[in-house]
N, C-alpha and C positions, 0 to 999 in steps of 0.2 A: 425353627429351620425356615429360611426363606425360600421362595421359588427360584427357578432358574432365571426368571425375568427380573427379579429384584435381588441383586447381589447383596450379601450380608455386610452392610456399612452402617456404623453408629451415627454418622452424619453425613448423609449423601448430599451432593451439590445441588442448589436449586437450579431451576431451568435457566434463570437468567445468567447465572454463573456459567452454565454449560455453553450458553450462546456465545458469551465473550471468549471463553477459552477455545471453542472451535473456530470462531471467526478468526482470532489470533493465529491459530494453527494453519488455517488455510492461507491467510495473508502472509504468514511467515513462510510457505512453501512446504510445510510438512506433509501436505496431501497434494497429489498431482492432479492435473486436469483430468476429468473422467474417471478418477479413483473411485470406487464404491465405498460408501460410508455405511458400514454395517453397524446397526444399533447396539448389538452385544458387545462388539469390539470396542465402540466408543464409550459404552457404559463402563467397561473395564479401565479404559485408558483414562477417563476424566472422573472416575469415582462418583458416578451418578446413576440414577435409576433409569431404567429404559424409558419410563414416561417423560423424564427430564430431557433425555437425549431426543425423543421423538419431537418435543416441543421446540427444542433448539433447532432441529433440522427443518421444522416448518417456518421457523422465523427467518432462518438463513436463506431458505427457498424464496421468501418474499424480498429478501435483500439481493437476490441475484447471485449468490455465492454457490448455491446448491441447486440441484434440479431432480425432479422426480421422474424416473423412467418407468413405464408401464410393466408390471411383473418383474422388474428388476431393482426396485427400491430406490435409495438416493445415491447421487454421486456429485462429485465437485464439478461445477459447471465449467466447461471450456470456452474461452472467450477467443473469437476469430480476430484476425488482423483488422478487418474492417471495423468490428465492434470496438477494439482497442483504440483505433483512431478517433472514433466518435466519443468514446469516454475521455480521451485527452483533450478533445476540443471542448467538451463540457468543463473538464478541469481547468482549461486555460481561462475560461470566463470567470469561474468561481475563485480560483487562486489569484488571479489578478485583483479581483475585488478585495479579497482578504489581505493581499499584500498592501494595497493602498490604505486600507484601514489600519493595518498594523503599524504602518509608518508614523501615524500621528498618535499611536498608543503606547509606544515603547518607553520603558523606563530604563534607567542606567544600567540595571543588572541584565535586562534583555539585550541591550547593545553590547555589553561585554560578552555574553554568551554567543551572540551571533559572530562576534570577531574571533572568539575561540574556536567556533566551528569553522569558519573560513580558514583559519591557520591550520587546523587539523586536516581539512580537505586538501590543501596545498601539499602537505607532508604526505598524506596518503597517495596522491597522484604521483609525487616525486619517488616514493618507495614502490610503486606498482601495487599497492594495497587496495585492489578493486573491491573486495567485500567490505573493507573498512571505510571506503569512500561511499559505497552504497548505504551503509548504515548512517553515516553522516548525512548523506542526502535525505534520508527519511527523517532524521533528527531535525534538520533545517526546515523542511516543509511543515513538519508537525509544530514546531514553535512558531512559525509564521501564522498557521491556522489559529493556535491558541492566542497568540498576541492580538490577532485581529478582531476577536471578541464577537465574530459572526457566527452564532451558534448553529444556526440552519445551514449555512454554507459547510461549516465544519463537519457536521453529521453526514451530509451529501458526499463531501470529499472522502471522508473515511470509508464509506461504503464504496465508493468508485475505486479507491486505491486497493481495497480487498479484491475487487472483480478483476483488477488489471495486474495482479502481482506477478504472474508468469512472464508477461511482456515486460514489465518493469525490471525484473531481474536479468532477463536477456539483454535488454538495453544496457544496464549497468556493466554486464560482462563483454559488451561488443567492443572489439579493439578499436582503440583510439577515441572511444566516446568520452571518457572522463577528461581528456585534454581539452575537448570541445565544450563540455558542460561545465568545467571548473570556472572559467572566465564569466560565464553566465550567472552561475551561483554567486561569485564574488560581486558582480554588479548588482544582483538582488540584495545583497547584504550591505554593499555601499550605500544604496538608496535608502534602505531601511534605517540604517544608523544616522543618515543624514536628515531623517524625517520628512523625505521628499516623496509624497504620496503619488504623484504623477510618474515619477521616475521608477518608483518601485512596481507599479502596475505595468508600466512598459517593459521592464526588465523581466518580470515574471512571464508576461505574455510572449516575449521573445524566447525565453527559455523553453516554454512549452510548445510553441510553435517549431522550435528545433526537435524537440521530441516527435512531434508529428511527422516531420520530415524524415527522420531517421528509422522509425518503426518499420516501414517496408523492407529497408535494408538489412535490419536485424532478422526479420522474418526470412528473407531470401538466404541469408548466410545460414540460418538454423536448417532450412530445407536442405541446402547443399551438404551440410555436415551429415544429416540423417541419411542421404543418398549414398554416402561414401561406403564401399565395401568393407 
């Protein structure tokens, strides 16, 4: 018979697997900002020991996704508007670098996939499929990170993406935003497929500069909705 702290599982997840699963859950919006992360609940949810969950929470605290509150345990760290803008400024530098590198490394299959994503984005915007467009947005940026082959930048960008997920989701759902970002994404795709590193870098920079300019509008709209009776 196992103790209450160690649920009876024949093959509990290792700590590294719990880190990945919990990181993905936070980045995917399954947990809300400031939501408490209770070890016993996470142990049950992810099929892991309490020790593995505890280790995962410590790792994600170091990544900035989780914070420890004295006498209250762990919770999902909320990111302010000011920090979201700073994160996006850093992303702008790193993603522009990665885009420039990707432009010189793409193969025919990569170019075909980029064009498929561009066409699917156009269809999603035409049909008003905001969630589908948001998913394609993430897919495009992930493909560029992978194709760029800059592993250090890729790791940093993945961490920043997780920290900024709430603001990214609000941005994707902001009225009129897809019609603004679609031509920006298509410009990135065109530059990448043309193998033009300078154009890819500038297109990515222009896109993320637009994100920075729009984030305060998104925050204000969110506050207005929250204040409605």
